[in-house]
N, C-alpha and C positions, 0 to 999 in steps of 0.2 A: 661617186659624186655625191656630195653633201646636199641635202635639201635646204635651200635658202629661204623657204617660205616662213613667214612669221605667224601665219594664221592657218589653222587646220582646214583642209578642204574636205568636202563631203560630196559623194556622187549624187547627182540630182538631174534626172532627165525629165524636163518639162517642155511643153509647147509654149513658146513665148513670142513676143513681138519686139523687134529692135528698130529704134528710130535713131537717125543721126542728125546732127545739127548742121544745117547748110550755111549758117552765118546770119540768116534772117528768120528761119523757121525750121521746125522739125520735118524731116522727110516722111514719106509714106512708110508705114511699118513693114519690115520684112518678117516673114514667118520663119522662125528659127527654133532650134532645140538646144536646151542647155545640157552641159555634160557634168559640170561640178560647180560648187559654190563655196565661198568662205565669207567671213564677215567683212573682208576687204575687197572681194571681187568675184567674178564669175567667168567661166569659159563657155563660149557659145559656138556651137557647130553651125557653120554657114558656108555657102559657096560664093557669097558676096563679100569680098574683102573690103576693109576700110583701113585707111592709113592710120598710123600711130598718132595719138593726141587728139583724134576727132572726138568731140563730145557726143555721148549717146544717152538714150533713155531706154531702159529695159522694162518690159511689162511681163511678169511671170504669171501664167495662168495656173492657179492651184485648184484642182477639182475637189469637190466635196464628195465623199463616198459614204453610202449607208449600206452596210453589208456588202454584197457583191454588185450592187447597182449604183451607178454614178448618179448623183443628184443633178437636177437641171440648172443649178446655180453653182457658182464657185467664187473664189477670192482671186483678186489680182494684186500682186505686189509690184509697186513701181519704184524704180530708183534711177538715178543718173550717175554717170561716170565718164571715163575716157578710155579709148582703146589704148592698150599699152604694148600689145604685140599681136601679130597674126602669123598663121602658118597655113599649110595647105588644107587643114581640116576646119579651121575657124579662127576665132579671135578671143583674146583675153581682155576683159574690161576691169579696170580698177574703179571701185565705187568712190564717189565724192565723199569726203569725210564729213562735210556739213549736211549731206543729204541722207536722211534715214529713209527706209522704205515707207511708202504710202500704201495703205491697205484699202482696197475698194471691194465691195460686194456687188457683183453684177451677174446677170444671167450669162451662161456660156452658150455659144452657138453649137 
């Protein structure tokens, strides 16, 4: 079977938060883990399915590391997109073309 992806995917396992748009506001964030990412989208492992075409916001927590000890602060990448498919392990999100990642520096818990 030929790979139909236009963008190269990279394995990336990060703790993240996933918010879905309810029509009037963003829902409370689900704690999820990413599996892989490309410039066009991301695959998220979750036991909480969302239907296709639901708008979502993804916050990726990027830890800072100094040597072998993790720093107390990290970076958070934020982007929006839509669910394009789901399976029993999680869901695929296509990033909005008009939405670039927003980068925040904030303490991690």
